[in-house]
N, C-alpha and C positions, 0 to 999 in steps of 0.2 A: 264464100266457098265453104270454110273450113264448120262454121255453125250449123250447114249442112249436113257435114258429112258426121258433126258428132249428134245431131238429132236421127242419123240414122243406126248410129251405134246404140243409141237409146230404144232404136226400136228392135233392135238388135235382142235384150233383155226381153222384150214381149215376148218374141218369137222361142226363143227356150223357156218361159213360161207354159206356154200354148204347146210343146211338145211336149214337155218331160210330163203336162199334165192327162196329155192325148195318150200317153204313151200308158199313161196307171189307166185310164180306162179300159186302154185298148188290152193290156195284159188280163185283167180282172174279166173282159168278156172271152177274150181266146182261151185262159182258163176253164170258163163257164161253160163255151162251146165246144171245147176239146173232150172234157168232161161227159157234157151230155150226147157226145156222137157216141162213143166207148160205152155209154151206159144200159147199152141194150134195151132202153126202155123207147117202146116206138116211138109215143109224142114227143117225146125228148130227142131224140135223135131225128124228129121229120122238125121240129121249130129247128134245131140248131143247122139242118142241111138247109132250110130254106134261107134262112141268116145269111148262111155263108157263100153261097149260090148269088143269091138276090144281092147280096151289096155288092160282090166282087165282080159282078157284071152289068156294076152302074157307074159311070163317072161319076168321080169326087167332086166336083165342082158343081152336077146337077144335084146330087145326093145335099150338097153344102145349103146350097140355097132351100132346095125342098124342106129341107128339116128347119133350117132358119125361119123362113116365110110360114109353110104350113103347120109347123107346132105350134109358133104363135096365134094363128089363127084356129088351130084345134084347144089351145089351152083356153081362150077367151071364149068359145065357143064352146066347150065344157063348164065352163066357167058361170057365163048364161043360163045355160040348164039348167044348173043346180040355184040359181036364184041370186048367184054372186054377182052386182052390179058394178065390175072394176074392170079395168083394161090391165092386162099385165103386159110388158114389152121386154123380151127375151134379152138376159144380157149377151152384147156381141161377144163376149170372152168365153162368158159359159156355152154359149150356142158353140163356138170354133171348137173346146174344148171336145164336147162333148159328140161332136158330130165326125171330126178327124178320127178321134176313140173309138165311136160305134165302125166306123170305116173298115178301119184298120185291126180291129176285133175280127173282122171276119178274117184277115189272111193269117193273125196269129194263131186261130182255131185252127186250122189247116196246119198250121206250122207244128202246135204243139199235139196235135192229133200224130202227125208223121213221128216228132219224137217217143212219143209213147208207143207207138206199135212197132217199134225199132227197137225197145226194152223187151229183153225173151222174158218170156209170159212164167216160167217155170222160178224166178226172181219171187215175182209176186204170191206164188203158189209154195214158195218157201219161205216167206214170210207170215203166209196164215198156215202155213205149220207149226212155225215157231210161234202161235199165238195172238202175231199182232193185230191190230185192227184195221180198218182202211185208210184212217188218216196217218198211222204210224207208219206202215207202207207205203202211202202215199209220200210221206216226209222224210223216209229213210231210207225211199227205193225209189221212187219213182221220179222223185223229184231231182234229185240231184245229176241223175244220169240223164233228164229230160234237158235239162239245162246245158251240159252237153253237148247231146246231140241238137237242139233246138237253137243254134246260138248260131248257127251261121244264117239259118233262118232269120230269127229275130233281126239279126243285123243287117240283110237286106228291105223287111218293115220299117225296120226304126231310119233308116237311111232315107227312103221312100217316105216316109211318114214327116220327116223332116222338114223335105224339099213341098212336102203337101201345106205347111205353114202358111207359104206366101197366100195360099186362097183365101187366110180370114181376112185380108183387106178388103173384099167383097163386102163383109158386113160390118166396113167403117171401121175396124180397129188399126190402130195407128202402127201398123207393124214394120218392117225394116219396108216391105215394098209401098206400103200406103206413104210412108215420108218420103222413098225416093222418088217416087210420081211427084208430090207435092212440091218437091226442093227443085223438080226437073222443070216443072212446069215457070214456078217462079224464080226462077236463074235464066230461064232460056234467051231473057234480051243482056243480059251480062256476062255470062260466061259459053263460050263455043260447046257445043252440041252439050250443053247440059243434060237431056234426058239419057243420052248414052252413060256420061261418066256417073251417076249417079246409079243408075241399073248395074254398071259392071262392078261398081262398090260393093254393092249390095250378094252379087254376084259372089264376090269373093270373099266375104264374109260365111255366107252360105257355104262358099267350101272348105272355108276353114273348120267349121262347126260337124260338117261331115269327117273332115280327114280328122281333127281329133278323137269324134265319134271313132270312127274305122281303129285308129290304135291302140283307144280302150280298150274296144271290144275284139281286140285281135289278146291281147293279154290278159283278159277275162278268159279266154276259149284258148289260153295255152293253159294257164291257173287248171283249168276244168278236163283238159287233157291229160295231164300229167299220170302216170304211172298205166297209161292207157296204152297197148299198140298201137302202131299205126293203120293195121288193117282195121282194127277195132272202132277206127274213128269214123 
């Protein structure tokens, strides 16, 4: 039994790798999407709006399977069209990270957009009046305040993203969910209620991850809220 539990713990490392990789992708896409929606350029606004609306309206599982299998088919079709006779298999880890990041980038887009809109526009105008460029205004004025205002929504997105990593087991990645299923099937005859036991252990590890995340993000939120009146948060 200890061997099965240890293998599930090893799978938790893969879960963290997928979650953190996906978070990085989602934050980058979220910043790009929010910037596009607030840019005022119609093509950029339209593209970002379609992205955030469409992706948030399709179940994560359907999108993951669609991108994993459809992306692989499309890539090989494209290579064949340009005369490259080779078959490319998409790595499940890369597919999982990019897919989850792509999905939650849509949620981050709305989180960051709302946070930026909550910043008084007069502050950006003051920055321009002092001769700051667009990048300086973003780094010195917009970003610090955006982080504080976006943290509650960011926390919710991260917690849901963390739980969504369980879907990568469907791509063949040996994460906790995959290993718990394998362990339950292998030990069914030796351990009573083996599947229930191993899935409960997996759920407990996810609970530990999300609980630690909430504590760390709450500390970060307090740090960025120092010196801010309660009514301004």
